[in-house]
C-alpha positions in Angstrom: -87.1 150.8 -162.5 -86.5 154.6 -162.7 -87.0 156.6 -159.5 -89.1 159.8 -159.0 -89.7 160.6 -155.3 -92.1 163.4 -156.3 -94.7 161.0 -157.7 -93.9 158.0 -155.4 -96.8 157.0 -153.1 -94.3 156.1 -150.3 -90.8 157.0 -149.2 -88.4 156.2 -152.1 -86.5 153.5 -150.2 -89.7 151.7 -149.4 -90.8 151.8 -153.0 -87.5 150.5 -154.2 -87.4 147.8 -151.5 -90.9 146.6 -152.6 -90.0 146.6 -156.2 -86.8 144.6 -155.5 -89.0 142.1 -153.6 -91.0 141.9 -156.8 -87.8 140.9 -158.7 -86.5 144.3 -159.9 -82.8 144.1 -160.2 -81.8 147.4 -161.9 -82.7 150.7 -160.4 -81.9 154.1 -162.1 -81.6 156.8 -159.5 -82.8 160.2 -160.9 -83.6 162.9 -158.3 -81.2 165.2 -160.2 -82.6 168.3 -158.5 -81.1 167.3 -155.2 -77.6 168.4 -153.9 -74.9 165.8 -154.6 -74.5 165.0 -150.9 -78.1 164.2 -150.6 -78.2 162.1 -153.8 -75.1 160.2 -152.6 -76.8 159.3 -149.4 -79.9 158.0 -151.2 -77.6 156.1 -153.6 -75.9 154.4 -150.6 -79.2 153.4 -149.1 -80.5 152.0 -152.4 -77.2 150.1 -153.1 -77.7 148.4 -149.7 -81.2 147.3 -150.7 -80.0 146.0 -154.1 -76.9 144.3 -152.7 -79.1 141.8 -151.0 -80.2 140.4 -154.4 -77.0 141.1 -156.4 -78.8 144.1 -158.0 -77.3 147.2 -159.7 -77.9 150.8 -159.0 -77.4 153.1 -162.0 -77.1 156.8 -161.5 -78.6 159.3 -163.9 -75.9 161.7 -165.1 -72.2 161.4 -165.6 -71.4 161.3 -161.8 -71.7 157.7 -160.5 -72.0 158.9 -156.9 -69.2 156.6 -155.7 -70.5 153.7 -157.8 -69.6 152.3 -161.2 -72.8 152.7 -163.3 -74.3 155.7 -165.0 -77.2 156.5 -167.4 -76.6 159.6 -169.6 -79.1 161.8 -171.5 -79.1 162.0 -175.3 -77.6 165.5 -175.1 -74.3 164.3 -173.6 -71.6 164.1 -172.5 -69.8 162.8 -175.6 -67.7 160.7 -175.5 -69.3 158.9 -172.6 -67.3 158.5 -169.4 -65.6 155.2 -168.7 -67.4 153.2 -166.1 -68.3 149.5 -165.7 -71.8 150.1 -167.0 -72.9 153.1 -169.2 -76.3 153.6 -170.7 -77.9 156.5 -172.6 -81.4 157.7 -173.3 -82.3 157.8 -177.0 -85.5 158.7 -178.9 -84.7 158.3 -182.6 -82.3 156.9 -185.2 -80.0 160.0 -185.1 -79.4 159.6 -181.4 -78.7 155.9 -181.7 -76.2 156.7 -184.5 -74.2 158.8 -182.0 -73.6 155.9 -179.6 -70.0 154.8 -179.2 -68.9 152.9 -176.1 -72.3 152.8 -174.3 -73.4 149.3 -173.2 -77.1 149.9 -173.7 -79.7 152.5 -174.5 -83.2 153.2 -173.2 -85.6 154.4 -176.0 -88.8 156.3 -175.3 -91.6 156.9 -175.3 -93.1 153.6 -176.4 -96.6 154.7 -175.2 -98.1 158.0 -173.9 -96.9 158.5 -170.4 -98.3 160.3 -167.3 -94.8 161.3 -166.3 -94.2 163.4 -169.4 -97.7 164.1 -170.9 -97.5 165.2 -174.5 -94.0 163.9 -174.9 -93.5 162.0 -178.1 -95.0 161.0 -180.5 -95.1 157.5 -179.0 -93.1 154.9 -180.9 -95.5 152.1 -180.5 -94.3 148.5 -180.9 -93.6 149.0 -184.6 -91.5 152.1 -184.0 -89.7 150.3 -181.2 -88.9 147.4 -183.5 -87.4 149.7 -186.1 -85.1 151.3 -183.5 -84.1 147.8 -182.2 -83.2 146.7 -185.8 -81.0 149.8 -186.3 -79.3 150.0 -182.9 -75.7 149.0 -182.3 -76.5 148.2 -178.7 -79.3 146.4 -176.8 -82.3 148.5 -176.2 -84.7 148.8 -173.2 -88.2 150.2 -173.8 -89.5 153.1 -171.6 -92.7 155.1 -171.5 -96.2 154.2 -170.5 -95.4 150.6 -169.9 -97.9 149.6 -167.2 -99.4 146.2 -168.1 -98.1 142.7 -168.6 -99.4 142.9 -172.2 -97.3 145.9 -172.9 -94.3 144.2 -171.5 -94.9 141.2 -173.8 -95.2 143.5 -176.8 -91.9 145.2 -176.1 -90.1 141.9 -175.8 -91.7 140.8 -179.1 -90.5 144.0 -180.7 -86.9 143.0 -179.7 -86.3 145.0 -176.5 -84.0 143.2 -174.1 -85.7 144.9 -171.1 -88.5 147.2 -170.1 -87.9 150.4 -168.1 -90.7 151.5 -165.8 -91.2 154.6 -163.7 -94.9 155.5 -163.0 -96.3 152.0 -162.8 -94.0 151.3 -159.9 -93.6 154.7 -158.3 -97.3 155.2 -158.1 -98.2 151.7 -157.2 -100.1 151.0 -153.9 -98.1 147.8 -153.7 -94.8 148.1 -155.6 -93.9 144.4 -154.9 -97.1 143.1 -156.6 -96.8 145.6 -159.5 -93.2 144.6 -160.1 -93.9 140.9 -159.8 -96.7 141.2 -162.4 -94.5 142.9 -164.9 -91.4 140.8 -164.3 -93.5 137.6 -164.6 -94.8 138.8 -168.0 -91.2 139.3 -169.1 -90.2 135.8 -168.1 -93.2 134.3 -169.9 -92.4 136.4 -173.0 -88.7 135.3 -173.3 -88.6 131.8 -171.8 -90.3 130.0 -174.7 -87.9 131.5 -177.2 -84.9 130.6 -175.2 -86.0 127.0 -174.7 -86.8 126.2 -178.3 -84.2 123.8 -179.7 -81.7 125.7 -181.8 -83.4 129.1 -181.2 -81.3 132.2 -180.8 -81.7 134.4 -177.7 -83.8 137.5 -178.4 -81.6 139.6 -180.6 -78.0 138.9 -180.1 -76.4 142.4 -180.1 -73.2 143.2 -181.9 -71.7 144.5 -178.7 -72.6 145.6 -175.2 -75.2 143.9 -173.1 -77.0 140.6 -173.6 -80.2 139.4 -172.0 -80.0 137.0 -169.2 -81.7 133.6 -169.2 -84.3 133.9 -166.5 -83.9 131.4 -163.7 -85.5 132.2 -160.4 -86.4 135.7 -161.4 -86.1 138.3 -164.0 -85.2 142.0 -163.7 -87.0 145.2 -164.3 -84.8 148.2 -164.6 -85.9 150.9 -162.4 -87.5 153.2 -164.3 -85.3 150.7 -165.7 -86.4 147.3 -167.4 -87.2 143.6 -167.1 -84.7 141.0 -167.9 -81.4 142.6 -166.8 -78.9 142.6 -169.6 -75.3 141.8 -168.7 -72.0 143.6 -169.6 -69.8 141.8 -172.1 -67.4 140.9 -169.3 -70.0 139.3 -167.2 -69.5 135.6 -166.4 -72.8 134.7 -164.7 -76.1 134.4 -166.3 -78.4 134.5 -163.3 -80.0 137.8 -162.3 
């Protein structure tokens, strides 16, 4: 789940709490227009919410706001800072080729999006699949993902997660909206993981790997379903 307080129907902490109740486990804090002190206070509040479910707050930009996880824009900085978890936004093959020590990337837009109208052109499932095949790190899909069917299509295209902003920020009931999308993720990946001898969805060369859903999956705030884990992780449950 990615945050945007300007489009959220309710206070940001309430939206995040609802989404977490709907099994979101990664939240990307944006709100980059705010002063650092104000962002840091929001970050502390959201970390407290996520801590109750062993979730992760990722901060957009190179400053982790007293945390250990950041999500960087395609424009930089390069090389990326050294933190426990580092992701980057990418939109095409050239930007994926610039990745070095990042753990994951979020690619967009998969579909037309209300948040950034006219931004694109949309990748669609076929374009997403091509980027997944070319990427050195696991990819999460972002942009216009609002329905369970779209979540399923992203997983089938090889994405290890789905990043969502508008569908959760604008939701009247963030818990129900998140639960619907995370359930679709679990249904999409579970049959493949349970097939005898089947490989997990796209085993990346390095970086993050998808978790095996147990009691819940994850949806990265304007981040993704099925939370991937760092290479050093030792636990599979979300």
